[in-house]
N, C-alpha and C positions, 0 to 999 in steps of 0.2 A: 381186501384182507384175505389171506390164504386160509383155507380150511384147516382148523386146528381142533382136534377132538376134545381139547381141554374144556371148551366152553359149550359143548353139546349137552343138552338136557333131553332125556328120553322119557316120553310120556306113554310108552308102550303098556306098562302095567299101571292101571289106574291107582293113583295115590289116594289113600284114605286119611292120612294124617299129615300135619304140617311138617315139611322137611326144610332144612337149610343146607346150602352149599356155600363154601367160602373160597374166595380167590384172592391171590395177591398179584396185583397189577404192577409190574415193574417196567423198566426201560424197554425190555424185549417185546412186551405186549404192544407198546406204542410205536415201536420201530416198524412193526409189520403192517401198520395202517398207512396206506398211501395218502398223501396230501394232508396228514394230520398236523394241526398246529401245536399239538402236545408232543413234545420231543422225548419225554421221559416222565418217570414218576415213581412214587411209592404209595400205592393206594390199596387199602384193605376193602374188599367187597364182600358183603353177605347177601346172598340171594335166598329169600324165603319163599317157598312154594306152598301155597295154601289151596287145597282142593275146595271147589265150590260145587253146588248142584248143577246138573245138566252139562257135564263134561267140560266145565270151565275151571281154570286155575288162575289165581291171582299171584303174580310174582312181584315181590318187593325187592328193589335194588337199593341197598344202603352202602354208600361209599364214605370212607374217611381216609384222609391222608393228604399228600401234596403232589402236585403235578409240576413238571418243568416245561416252560415254553419261552419263546423269545420275547424280550421286552419290546413293545411297539416303539419306544423312543430310541433305544440304543442298540437293539438287536442282541444284546447279551442275554444268556439264559437267566431266568428268574424262577423262583419257587412260589407257587400259589396254593395256599391251603384250600382243601375242598371238603365239604360236608354236604352230601347229596342224598335225598330220599326220593325215589321214583317208583311208580307202579306200572305193570304191564299185565294185561289179561290175555291168557292163552285159551283158545277154544279148539276142541277137537271136532272137525267137520268133515265135509266130503272132499275138499281139495285145499291146497295151499292158496289162500285168498290174498288180496292186497293186504299188505301189512303196514302198520304205522307204528309210531312210538308208544301207542297205548293199547292196541288190540292186534293179536295175531291169530289167524285161523290156520290150524295144521290139518293135514290129511290124516284121518284116523288110521289109515293103512300103513302110514309111515310117520308116526308121531314123534319124530326127533327134530330138533332144531338147534342150529349153531347160533348161540347168543353173543358171539364175539363182537360182531359189528354193533349190535344194540348196546352192549356193555360199554363200548367206547362212546357211542352217540349220546346216550343218556348223560354221561359225564360231561362231554363236550358242550352240551346244551346249557350247562350251568357256568360256563366260562364268562367272565365279564366281556363286554364289547371291546373295551380298551384295557390292556394289561401293561402296566408300567411299574418300574421300580419306584417305591415311595419310601423315603424321600429321594429326590433326584440325585443326591450324593451317592446312592448305591448303583447308579448307572455307570457305564463305561465312560469315563471322563474324556477320553480322546474323541469319542463320537459326539458327546454332548457339546463340546466346544464348537462343533460345526453346525449345531442345530439351534443353539440358544442365541438370540440377538442380544447384544450387550450395548448399553448406552455408553459411548465414549466419555471419559472424564476430561476435564480441562487439562491441557498439556499432554494428552495421550497422543501417540503417533498416528492413530487412526484419523484424528481431526485434521491432520496435515495432509492426508491423502484423499480429501473429499473430491468428488468428480467436478469437472469444469462445466458449469451450467451456462456459459456465455452463449453457446449455440442456441439454447432455448430462449434466452433473453433477446437475442437478435431476432428470432422468429416472432416472438411476442410483440416486439416493437414494430416489425413490418406489418403485422396484422392490424395493430392499432392505428397505424398511419393510413391504411387503406380505408378505414371506416370514417 
């Protein structure tokens, strides 16, 4: 993701009170993330920064809205409602340390951090493993007809085009005769 000053939070001045920052994540936000399975969305994000003792901050990420992603069944875009609540702890220390989704250590000499990637990652972690249109009628029907096996009915043209299994029958009889 390219550096975008929009999602940078500056901890230069020690915050003494709870602060909130609001963001509106739209299609443009998701388009800038390479390899994102989320192709767009309309998500409201409220980040609450709560100062704690010992140069620690608790950041709460509250998302609400919908994201757009391809259906696993038909590849057509689908809307998925999202309500997510996540927390991250930020610590001011000596150097930028290994970061994870729950704890970030920032260099106190340069205590700014671009939360753009984590903003995406925390939301993406809550996507279901499989996302499909429900019911199946909402899927692209042209694609579905190639994916769904259909049991042929009596008199259906597909029953007349069954493959010739005589080759296998001949092989089976030869094997049985040798025994």
